N, C-alpha and C positions, 0 to 999 in steps of 0.2 A: 451534397450537395442542395442548390439552391432554387434547380428547378430551370439550368440555365449552362447544366452541366460542370458547374465546378463546386469545387469542392464546399462543405456550409463554412464561413464564416461569422465565430462569437465574441463582439465587446462583450468586456463585463464590465461596470462601471462601481468601485470602489473594491478594497482585500478588503473588507474582511471575513469575518470564518464565513457566512454566505457563496461572498463571491466565490472566493478561497477554493471550497468544497466545488461550490459548480463548475468550478475553473479545471481540478484534478479530472473526472466524473465526465466531463466531455472531452478531455486529452485521454480520459482511460479511453473512450470512447473512438480517439480515431477523428475529432472534430477537431476545426481545428479552433483556437481560443488568446485574448489577450486583453491583458488583466489591466484597467487604468488610473489608478490613486492617486489622488491628486496630494499627497502626504509627500515627504524626502525623503523619508525609509518608514520600515514597517515599525509600527508598535502596541501597545496592548494600550487600550482604552480603559480603566477599572482594573480593577484589579481582581476579580476569576469569576468565576464561569462554574456553572452548573449543570453537567452534563448529563440528562435522565438519558431511563434504556432508549430510549424515540430517535433518538440523537444518535446515543454510541453503537450500537444499531446497524448503523445509515455505514458511517464515516469508522467501520470495522468492518462491513465488507465493501466499504476503499480500502482496505486493506491497510489499518490506520491502528486495526484495537489494541496491540500490547502495545506499543507505542505509550500509547494515552491512557494505557493499565498500570504505564510505569510512572507514570508522571501524576496520574492520577488518585485523587486518595478516596475509599467505599465509605460512606457511613455507617457504625452498627447501628443507630436507629435514628429516627425521626421522632424528635419527642417535643413537648409542648408543654413548658413550663410560665405556671404565675409570675408575674413581672413583678411585683416584690419582697415575696418572703421567699420565690423561686422553687413553689411547690412541683411536681411535678401532673401537671397532669392527666396526662396522657401517652405512653409511647407507642413506638408498633418497632417490629427487628428490620431493621435494611441489609444490606452483605447481600448472604447468599437468600434472604429469605427474597428478598426483592427481585433479584435475576431470576429468580424459579415462577412468582406472576407477571413481570415483567421480559422474560427473553434475554435481559441483556444490562447488566451491576448500573445504577448512578455513581458519576466522579465527580470531584467539586477538583478543579483544573485551576491552574495559574492561565490568565487570560497568553501571558510569554510563552507561555510553553507548548499551549494548544497551536498558539501564531507559527511556531515553530515546528509543529508538525506539521502544519497545512501546509505552510512554504518547503519545508520540506521533500513532501511527498509531490510537489506538484514539480520541483526542479524549478531550474534556475529559466532565466529568457521567457516569460509569459507573463511578469508582473511590471507594467513599465514607471516608475512613482516618476512622481513630481509634472503629473498629465491631471490641472481639472477642468473637466468639461464644460464648459461653458453655452453650449449648446448640441442640440441634436438634429436632424433635419429626415425626415423618413420619405424615400423616396421611391417609385415602381420599381428601384434593380434595387437597391440594394442606402443603407443608413449612412449619413454623414455628420462623425461626430468631429465640429474643433476644439480647444483646447484652449487655450486663455494667454497663451503664448502665440497663437496662432497659428501650429500647426494643425492637422489632420487625423483622420483615420477613417477607413472603408470599412462598414459589415453589413451584414446582413438580417445581424439579430442583434438586438444594442437590449443589454440587462440593466435595469439602475437595482445593483444591491447599494447604494449609498448613504443607507440609514434610514433612521425618523427624522432629516434635515434634507429628502433629495430632492436633488436640482433636476431630478429627469419625472421626477414626476409632475411638475408643474408643467411640464411638457404634455405627457403622458394624460390626467388628469386635471389641468385647469382649475380645476371648480372643486376637487378634493379637498375636505378639510384640512387643514393648519396643523399643525401636532396642538397636543390643549393641555395645559398646566390640570393637573388633577386635583392641587385639594391637600400635594403629600409632597414634603422633600424627605431625602435622605443623607444620610452620612455612611459613608465605607471606609473600611481599613483592612489591612491584615497582620496581625499579631503575634507574633511568636509567643507559643503557647507558656512559657517560661514566660513573660509578664502577667497570668492571668491568677493569682494564686485562686481566686474565689471558684475560677470554673467547673463548675461539673461536668464531668464527661464529657473534656473536650473530642474525642470522638467521634460523640455526635452530631446530628442534623439539628439545630436548635430553634425552635419559635421559644421568646419571652414575648410571648402576650400581653397588654395592654390596653388604660381603657378608651385609649384612643392615639395610641404610639405599637410600633413594636419592634423584636433586635432578632433577624434568624443569620444561623451561625453555622458555617461545616468549616474540618479542613480540606486542604487541597494539598497534602503531604502524603505522602505513601505511609508516612510513623506517623503522623496529626505533628506538626508540629509548628503550621501554623495557623491559621483558621481564616476566613477572611468571612466577614459581619459589614451588614448592611441593618440603620436601626430607621425604623420609617417613623415622621409626625407629623401630624399636620398645618400646614402655614397657608392663610384666604386666599391671598396673593402673591405673583413668581413676576420679580419686574427685570432682576439681572439680564442683562443684552446676553446671553448663552444660561444652555442646560448648566455650567455650576458656580457657586460663591463661596470663595472662599470667605475663610474660618478660622475663628484657636480653636484646638480639640474641647478649653473648656469652655466651648458654646451649645457644642454636643451632649457633653455630660452634663451643666445647667438645661436645658431641653429636657433631661432624661435622670434631672436630680429623683431623691429616693425609691430607684427603681434597686435590683439586689446588686450589689458590688459585682458579681462578675461582668453587669451589662456595663457599670460606669466606666470598672475599669479598661472594658474595654474601648472603650470609647475616647476612653482620657492616654491611651496609649500611643495613637495617633500622634506622630511626629511633622510626619513631610504631610502639602500637598494637604493639610483638613479642609475641606466644601460642604456644606451643603447642594444637595443635586436637586431640581428640580425635577419631576419627577411627572416627566408627560406620556399621552400614550395618543393615538388617532384614531376619530369615529369613523368604524368600517364604510366603506365605499364601495361605490361598482364600478370601480372601472381602472384595471391593471393594465392594460393594453391600449397599446393606438398603432398597429402597421405593422412595423419589427422592434419596438418598441413595445416593454414588460418589463416589469417594479417583482421589487424579489426582499424576503423578509423583512426588518425593519420601514423599510419605504415602501411597502405593500400593505402592513399587519403591525403597525409599532402598538405592544401593548405594558401595561403595568412588572413587574416582576417577579409578581407576587408567587406567581407558578414558577417560573424561574425557565420558559418556556420560548424565551426571547430568541435566545441561538439559536435549541432543537428546533424551533418552526423554521429557521431560513434553514437549517442543513436538511431538512423536510424537501422545502421550497427544491433544493440545489438541485437534490437526488430525483425530483420528478419533475422535473423541467428540463436537464438532460436527458431523461427516458421522450417525453415528447418528442424532444430535437432528435435526436435518437431514431426515433422513429418513424416522423416524417421529414427527411432531409431537406426533398423538394421542394417538400408546404413548408416553409419556418412561421407565418402565419397561422394557419391551422395549430400548431407545435405550438402553439405560444395560445391560442381558445384554450387550445383541449387539458393544459397545463392553471388557466385560471379556473376552473371546472373543474378541475379539482384538487385545487386546496382553499375557496372563498368561503368554504363552508367549516373546513375545518377551523381553522384561522381562528373566523369567527368564535366561532363556541372558543377557542382556547383564550380568546381576549376577555371573554365576559366572562369565564372562570376564574381569568389574576386581576380582574376590578372584582368579585365577587370574597377569594379567599380573603385582600385586603380587607372585608370588610365585616368575618368572618374573625380573624381573631383580635382583631380593633373595638367589638363590643364590651360595654360596662359592667364594674365589675355586679349590677344589679343585675345583670342577662349572662353572668358564670357559664351558671347552668345549663341553660340552651347551649353557650355555644360548646362543651364539654358532651353536649347529647348527640351533636354534632361531625364534634370532633373522632367521634366511633366509628362512625363508616367512612373515617379519614381514602380509607385504600381501595375500594369498591368508588368512590368520588372523582377519582380520582386515574384507576383503570385505564380505561379508555381515551385516556391523553399518553403516559404513556408506557401502557404496553401499546400504542401501536405501530402494523409495521407497514410508513408508506409502498415500499417496494412489492407489497405482498397486496395490498388493497392498488397497482399498479390491474393487476387482473381483471380487477373492473372498470367498465365503461365508465367514464367522467359522467357528469349529473353536473346540471347548469342549477347552482344556488342564488 
């Protein structure tokens, strides 16, 4: 109900991981939901996603645990290796040890497979493709969405799950900072293991740490048949009109010249759609909502990928927002305010640690001992992030942050 005696209607703008998860949670609770996606078909953006325990436990609670496990790979270890020799700096057991520590597995999953799991769980008739929102007007009784072709829709709550370049953010917070280039670019790919003869332990999640760059990779299939990688390097400016700048694989190999053969083999094996990606995030801002309109995921708190938490935080957002809307269907504005209070401090902390993680693995060689000492406490340092259970936290009162 929305206070008028009619069932609550929620419009979700964006059919990414956060938007689909929210729609599933709302539909399970009997709340009417429509998802509006500007693309003409659902397709993956990026090669893969690392689902940490804090995200996996929530998707499992929504009935998707078995399918995720069937499509995902659990790393055997997390390893930090020196950039040139490949010397193992430090390692930590994963798989069963990680599940014991944090209550759920870590899974490397192809984005296409994850999107299929979410879409199948949601069912037909909820996602409306080819609907690009150009305006949302918040009124006293309902919000009105206007699409690029002139069509309109109404809802009691509108959720902007439309990513780092969110159109709804400009409506909710006109003075919010724009996405900023962080001085780092990424080169990524998805490579069959049989094309990586120099790669030690392909079943591990590995960081290759260098003076001003790094490469991270992990398996995304249960038999470790393919690995997903992201190589990160500095760049002073970003001038491409979008966040993607096509290049040749040889450009990536040249940037990592002198690195271990496993690194250069991986980068050089990219055959199609090789590109540098400008890594952007958003400075934390205070206004996530305006009346009936609220932001979720990257639209509210885009972060660097160095903690692998972007998708996981969007999943947490979705479960918390669904909970608050179910708890207060007669007062959606109050539900939105409670959601923001619950989520703002945690996402700010994860944003901050995501920036710090990039700094940690990029230290110069003469500070390697300092880095290695910090890595010794890794499990404790990330426990608050991976071990968090958003459902259990809902038993506590939301606090302002």
